[in-house]
C-alpha positions as CSV (number, residue, x, y, z in Angstrom):
1,M,-16.8,20.5,-22.1
2,E,-13.6,18.3,-22.4
3,I,-11.1,21.0,-20.7
4,A,-14.0,21.1,-17.6
5,A,-13.8,17.4,-17.4
6,N,-10.2,17.7,-17.4
7,C,-10.3,20.3,-14.8
8,I,-12.7,18.2,-12.4
9,L,-10.7,14.9,-12.3
10,P,-8.2,15.9,-10.4
11,L,-10.6,17.8,-7.6
12,L,-12.7,14.2,-7.8
13,N,-9.0,12.3,-6.9
14,L,-8.3,14.1,-4.2
15,A,-12.3,14.0,-2.3
16,I,-11.3,10.5,-3.0
17,L,-8.1,10.3,-1.1
18,L,-9.5,12.3,1.6
19,L,-12.2,10.4,2.1
20,E,-10.4,7.2,2.0
21,R,-7.8,8.9,4.2
22,Q,-11.1,9.6,6.7
23,R,-12.3,6.7,7.0
24,T,-9.0,4.8,7.5
25,A,-9.3,6.6,10.5
26,Q,-12.6,5.8,12.0
27,V,-11.8,2.3,11.5
28,R,-8.8,2.7,13.7
29,D,-10.4,4.5,16.0
30,F,-13.3,2.1,16.0
31,E,-10.8,-0.6,16.4
32,R,-8.8,1.6,19.8
33,N,-11.6,3.2,21.4
34,G,-15.1,0.6,20.5
35,G,-18.2,2.3,18.9
36,F,-21.3,4.6,20.6
37,S,-22.7,1.8,22.1
38,E,-19.8,0.5,23.9
39,H,-19.0,4.3,25.5
40,L,-22.2,5.0,26.7
41,S,-22.4,1.3,28.2
42,G,-18.8,2.8,29.7
43,V,-20.5,5.9,31.2
44,R,-23.4,3.8,32.7
45,K,-21.6,1.9,34.2
46,R,-19.2,4.6,36.1
47,A,-22.3,6.4,37.0
48,L,-23.8,3.3,38.3
49,S,-21.1,2.6,40.3
50,G,-20.6,6.0,41.4
51,S,-24.4,6.6,42.7
52,R,-24.1,3.5,44.8
């Protein structure tokens, strides 16, 4: 049982590290490009300005 726990612990640490990197990248992307709503708003504005 202890051997299994010792094998799983580094895998869990790696998963936590990778999730933290992903979260950091998503925060950076959100800060630079805005969120989903901002993106849709821009698309809608461009579509409306092109149709007039």
